[in-house]
C-alpha positions as CSV (number, residue, x, y, z in Angstrom):
1,X,8.8,-15.7,10.6
2,X,6.7,-12.7,9.7
3,X,4.7,-12.7,6.4
4,X,4.2,-9.7,4.3
5,X,1.9,-9.3,1.3
6,X,2.6,-6.6,-1.3
7,X,-0.4,-5.5,-3.4
8,X,0.7,-4.1,-6.8
9,X,-1.0,-3.4,-10.1
10,X,-0.3,-5.6,-13.0
11,X,1.0,-2.7,-15.0
12,X,2.5,0.6,-14.0
13,X,3.0,0.1,-10.3
14,X,5.4,2.6,-8.8
15,X,8.8,0.8,-8.9
16,X,10.5,2.6,-6.0
17,X,7.4,2.3,-3.7
18,X,7.6,-1.5,-4.2
19,X,11.3,-2.1,-4.6
20,X,12.7,0.0,-1.7
21,X,10.4,-1.3,1.1
22,X,10.7,-4.8,-0.3
23,X,14.5,-4.7,0.0
24,X,14.2,-3.4,3.5
25,X,11.8,-6.2,4.5
26,X,13.9,-8.8,2.6
27,X,16.9,-7.7,4.7
28,X,14.8,-8.6,7.8
29,X,14.2,-12.1,6.3
30,X,10.5,-11.8,6.3
31,X,8.4,-14.1,4.1
32,X,7.2,-11.9,1.2
33,X,4.4,-12.6,-1.3
34,X,3.2,-10.4,-4.1
35,X,-0.4,-10.1,-5.1
36,X,-2.1,-8.4,-8.1
37,X,-5.5,-8.7,-9.7
38,X,-4.0,-11.3,-12.0
39,X,-1.0,-13.6,-11.3
40,X,2.0,-13.5,-13.5
41,X,4.5,-10.8,-14.6
42,X,3.9,-7.3,-13.4
43,X,5.6,-4.2,-14.8
44,X,6.5,-1.0,-13.0
45,X,6.4,2.5,-14.4
46,X,10.2,2.6,-14.7
47,X,10.6,-1.0,-16.0
48,X,11.0,-3.0,-12.8
49,X,9.4,-6.4,-13.2
50,X,8.2,-8.8,-10.6
51,X,5.9,-11.8,-10.5
52,X,2.5,-11.8,-8.6
53,X,2.0,-15.3,-7.4
54,X,-1.4,-14.6,-5.6
55,X,-4.5,-13.3,-7.4
56,X,-6.2,-10.5,-5.5
57,X,-9.5,-12.5,-5.2
58,X,-7.5,-15.3,-3.3
59,X,-5.6,-13.1,-0.9
60,X,-6.7,-13.1,2.7
61,X,-5.4,-10.4,5.0
62,X,-5.5,-12.5,8.1
63,X,-2.8,-14.7,6.6
64,X,-0.2,-11.9,6.7
65,X,1.4,-9.8,9.5
66,X,1.3,-6.8,7.1
67,X,-0.4,-5.9,3.8
68,X,1.4,-3.3,1.8
69,X,-0.5,-1.4,-0.9
70,X,1.8,0.1,-3.5
71,X,0.9,3.2,-5.5
72,X,1.4,4.2,-9.1
73,X,-0.9,5.2,-11.9
74,X,-1.6,1.5,-12.5
75,X,-3.0,1.2,-9.0
76,X,-5.4,4.1,-9.6
77,X,-6.7,2.7,-12.9
78,X,-6.9,-0.9,-11.7
79,X,-8.1,-0.6,-8.1
80,X,-10.3,2.5,-7.7
81,X,-13.4,1.1,-5.9
82,X,-12.3,-2.5,-6.6
83,X,-14.3,-4.7,-4.1
84,X,-11.5,-7.3,-3.5
85,X,-8.9,-4.5,-3.0
86,X,-11.2,-2.9,-0.4
87,X,-12.0,-6.2,1.3
88,X,-8.3,-7.0,1.6
89,X,-7.7,-3.6,3.3
90,X,-10.3,-4.3,5.9
91,X,-8.7,-7.7,6.7
92,X,-5.1,-6.4,7.2
93,X,-3.6,-6.8,10.6
94,X,-1.1,-4.0,9.8
95,X,-2.3,-1.9,6.9
96,X,0.5,-0.1,5.0
97,X,-0.2,2.2,1.9
98,X,1.9,4.6,0.0
99,X,1.3,7.3,-2.6
100,X,-2.1,7.0,-4.3
101,X,-2.9,3.8,-2.4
102,X,-4.1,5.5,0.8
103,X,-6.8,7.3,-1.1
104,X,-7.8,4.1,-2.8
105,X,-7.8,2.2,0.5
106,X,-9.8,5.0,2.1
107,X,-12.9,3.8,0.2
108,X,-13.0,0.8,2.5
109,X,-13.7,2.9,5.6
110,X,-10.6,1.7,7.5
111,X,-9.2,5.2,7.9
112,X,-12.3,6.6,9.7
113,X,-11.0,8.7,12.6
114,X,-7.4,8.0,11.7
115,X,-4.5,10.2,10.7
116,X,-3.1,9.4,7.3
117,X,-1.0,10.8,4.5
118,X,-0.6,10.1,0.8
119,X,0.0,11.6,-2.5
120,X,-1.7,14.9,-3.1
121,X,-1.7,17.7,-5.6
122,X,-1.8,21.5,-5.4
123,X,-5.6,21.5,-5.4
124,X,-5.6,19.1,-2.5
125,X,-7.7,16.6,-4.5
126,X,-6.5,13.5,-2.6
127,X,-6.5,15.2,0.8
128,X,-10.2,16.1,0.3
129,X,-11.0,12.6,-1.0
130,X,-9.4,10.9,2.1
131,X,-11.0,13.4,4.5
132,X,-14.4,12.8,2.8
133,X,-13.9,9.1,3.8
134,X,-13.5,10.1,7.5
135,X,-9.7,10.4,8.0
136,X,-7.6,13.4,8.9
137,X,-5.0,14.1,6.3
138,X,-1.5,15.0,7.6
139,X,1.0,16.6,5.3
140,X,4.0,14.5,6.4
141,X,6.2,11.9,4.6
142,X,5.1,9.0,6.8
143,X,2.2,8.8,9.3
144,X,1.6,6.0,11.8
145,X,-1.7,5.7,13.5
146,X,-2.2,2.5,15.4
147,X,-2.0,-0.4,12.9
148,X,-1.9,1.9,9.9
149,X,1.2,3.2,8.2
150,X,0.9,5.6,5.3
151,X,3.4,7.4,3.2
152,X,3.2,10.2,0.6
153,X,5.2,8.8,-2.3
154,X,8.5,7.4,-3.7
155,X,10.6,10.0,-1.9
156,X,9.4,8.4,1.4
157,X,9.7,4.7,0.4
158,X,12.8,4.1,2.6
159,X,11.2,5.7,5.7
160,X,8.0,3.8,4.9
161,X,9.9,0.5,4.8
162,X,11.7,1.3,8.1
163,X,8.3,2.1,9.8
164,X,6.9,-1.2,8.7
165,X,9.9,-3.1,10.2
166,X,9.6,-1.1,13.4
167,X,5.9,-2.0,13.7
168,X,6.5,-5.7,13.1
169,X,9.2,-5.9,15.8
């Protein structure tokens, strides 16, 4: 059975970016674990609650078929330049990141010479950030480049989840 690790923030993760791909992967009967900096109850921006059973420092990417980095304002505050977060990104067999998470993960160097997408603003702040880390930013809902799947936000959560399933088949 395939094993998936979701990486969320302890507070203010993006509910839809977690819940929708998780439901799609649950329907495939994958073994799913949830990781955050600290174990215990995690709260989403819109009130969704889940429990992280793995502390970020203890997570090993090679133990999972896919590592899914979830966005949200909490991820930005908790994981910007976080060494364990970046380490985990480099260990992922299949690296999946949505919304703000691709820009956070880009600090690890894993996107060098890859095409990715993610959340951006009208000033192209995140696009420039990702490109400064060596990637090509593509303005699409979901982008797949080798073993990397990125998506631009909650509106793409369903397509993101389906791409993860497709990659794991």
